[in-house]
Phi, psi and omega in degrees: 000137184292320176294152172294120185299332182291340181265353183271137183232132182243131179253133173260128173287115178235028181243015179229038180053047185287143176291321181266111177227157182305323185276355185285116185295333181298337180247029184301320180296321178296314180294320180299326180301323179297318179293321179298328180268008181059032177272139180271130180239149177214178181224150175250113188255351173238186186307141179290128179223164180297320180300328180278332185269331195300336182265006181255156176263335185215135172251128177252120176255105188258081176054075179288156180231021164209177194271154174266144175284161177302320180297320179295318180299315181287335173293318178296319178296320178295323176300314177296314183302326183272005176110001175287169183233157188223130174239119184246137170240125171255198180203176182307138181082349176049222187300324184294311182287328186263000177052048178228185183224044179302333181294338175291332174278312182300327180300327177286339185262002172095014179213169180232137175270119187278142179280073184216175170229131182268136173218160187216104180293336187260339183216096184211170183260043177111333176228147182300329181277008175244064185295142174268130180254124183232358180251123182227145174271165181292123179187149180305327183285345179260008182297126178060028175255122181254326178201145177223167175242125178244089189281136173047048184247175178250177181236181186231161177224131178286141176275152172288150186301331180279002179265353176219137192293326188270024190299336179289341183245016183229136168235136183226140186216124173285142187245323186235144188224146179290162179282176181291339182264001183290148177226170178218151165252119187234142182275111180221141176051043176065025175207162179269123181245151178258127181223166173290143176243022179306128178066014179297143180280128180240354172221130181242136173234163177177182179231137174237106187054243183265000182256160178243154178217153174223140177228130176242152186268012178202140172277349184297338179297341180266356189295137174265003186270347183215130174274356180279317183230354187271205188301326184268005180277132175046236181257022184302312183295319179297323176298313180298319177298316179298318180298311181296321179297315181295321181288327188257348179300144178290134176262144178298140177272108180224177177285346182247140171263110187237140175234124183271123176235095181064236180265014178239151178235126175266126187232136174266115182234157176261129182237139177299141187303318182295323178289322177299312181297319179295316181296321177299320180294323177291317181296326182293335179289325175096343184294326183259005180086189181280183185301318181298319180294322179295317179296315180297320178297318180296318180292322177297318179295319178296317179300316180297318180299316181292317180295320178296320180294318179295320180294315179296322178296320178294320180295321179296320180296323179295318181294323180288000000 
């Protein structure tokens, strides 16, 4: 990690009947890793507040089993907005089974935690509810990861941009996907239905203003109790290390907030209102593509203008 590990502080949410707590022996290997890296850890045992969060670099929400207040949710968002980081673990059945309201937080971050359980008859680690995940998108947390086991977990769904207010300041990206044989049992219309889970998203990453977040659909990936599906299974531990590294690495301080996704960069920029309104009107027509395409076209045109000017300037000097 680029930051000095001794200066990094991680807070565990322990005030919502969380499955993952510092004292929980089932996750001993995960907790031990923080000590091995000289990372300072602490816990929040009463309601989450800004005074309790402000001195931490990362908040870990480990599968809560009761609800967050509106004030707590907006405190966490403010923590992210100011450059803090967030690691969330949900579990099978999500909010419905766990009697919590993580989706009220996730909704601001551009995704929804689905009330389901993923299983895979064709690709699993001995049990259908221990699906093996082998498809990953390009991202630092997936570096050198070939397969993981996400036992008894749920999946995610990206929200449409018009479904969350802060979409201009949020980027969200699914990283890991189920196999073609995966299925789900999902709670719909007051009953559990069986559907295909092919290509379902099981790990979500993203940025909220200056902060980063990652969400996984099961705490079992951290378990020290099983080498079949827990921390020591396949590339599970390496994935967790990558996640922590990505969340805690120091970001360059620049005028732009940028996140690299493969050959694309997502950037938070400030645009004059009149130009924004004009660009939206052009994008709505459709002839020039969406906002990103318009910006890329404009930058290409600017680059060509500058290069042509430099070339012409060089030619004049040669003639003189």
